[in-house]
C-alpha positions in Angstrom: -68.7 -3.0 62.8 -68.7 -0.7 59.7 -71.2 -3.0 58.0 -73.5 -2.8 60.9 -73.3 1.0 61.1 -73.9 1.4 57.4 -76.9 -0.9 57.6 -78.4 1.0 60.5 -77.8 4.3 58.6 -79.5 2.9 55.5 -82.5 1.7 57.5 -82.7 5.1 59.2 -82.3 3.5 62.6 -79.4 5.8 63.6 -79.0 9.5 62.8 -76.2 10.9 60.6 -74.4 12.6 63.6 -74.3 9.3 65.5 -73.0 7.5 62.5 -70.2 10.1 62.0 -69.3 9.9 65.6 -69.1 6.1 65.6 -67.0 6.1 62.4 -64.6 8.7 64.0 -64.3 6.5 67.1 -63.6 3.4 64.9 -60.9 5.3 63.1 -59.2 6.2 66.4 -59.4 2.6 67.6 -58.2 1.2 64.3 -54.8 2.8 64.9 -54.2 0.5 68.0 -55.5 -2.8 66.8 -53.6 -5.5 64.9 -55.3 -7.1 61.9 -54.3 -10.6 61.0 -54.9 -11.7 57.4 -56.3 -15.1 56.7 -53.9 -17.9 55.6 -54.2 -19.6 52.3 -55.5 -22.7 54.1 -58.2 -20.7 55.9 -59.2 -19.0 52.6 -59.6 -22.4 50.9 -61.7 -23.7 53.7 -63.9 -20.6 53.7 -64.4 -20.8 49.9 -65.4 -24.5 50.3 -67.9 -23.5 52.9 -69.3 -20.8 50.7 -69.8 -23.2 47.8 -71.6 -25.8 49.9 -73.6 -23.7 52.4 -75.7 -20.5 52.2 -73.2 -18.3 54.2 -72.1 -14.7 54.1 -68.4 -14.3 53.5 -67.6 -13.1 57.0 -69.5 -16.1 58.4 -67.5 -18.5 56.2 -64.2 -17.0 57.4 -65.3 -17.3 61.0 -66.4 -20.9 60.6 -63.3 -21.8 58.7 -61.2 -20.2 61.5 -63.0 -22.4 64.0 -62.3 -25.5 61.9 -58.6 -24.6 61.6 -58.4 -24.0 65.4 -60.2 -27.3 66.1 -57.7 -29.1 63.8 -54.8 -27.5 65.6 -56.3 -28.4 69.0 -56.1 -32.1 68.1 -52.4 -31.8 67.8 -51.6 -29.4 70.7 -53.5 -27.6 73.5 -54.7 -24.1 72.7 -54.4 -21.4 75.3 -56.9 -18.5 75.2 -55.9 -15.3 76.9 
């Protein structure tokens, strides 16, 4: 989200007041969310994807997460809530 806001600001597609308001709202929301750091296995998979495909870091982490989930789903059912 921060990356998108910064890009919109750089491209002059959003005014400074709106960017400031959006970052303030994000800071408020940040206090209530839980961030889960990637496991070592996930990091290894993401790095392998980065080395073999033209991906952004965030995309490689997301794809690696899907791979880890798919591997886990073979062993047990996964419940999404």
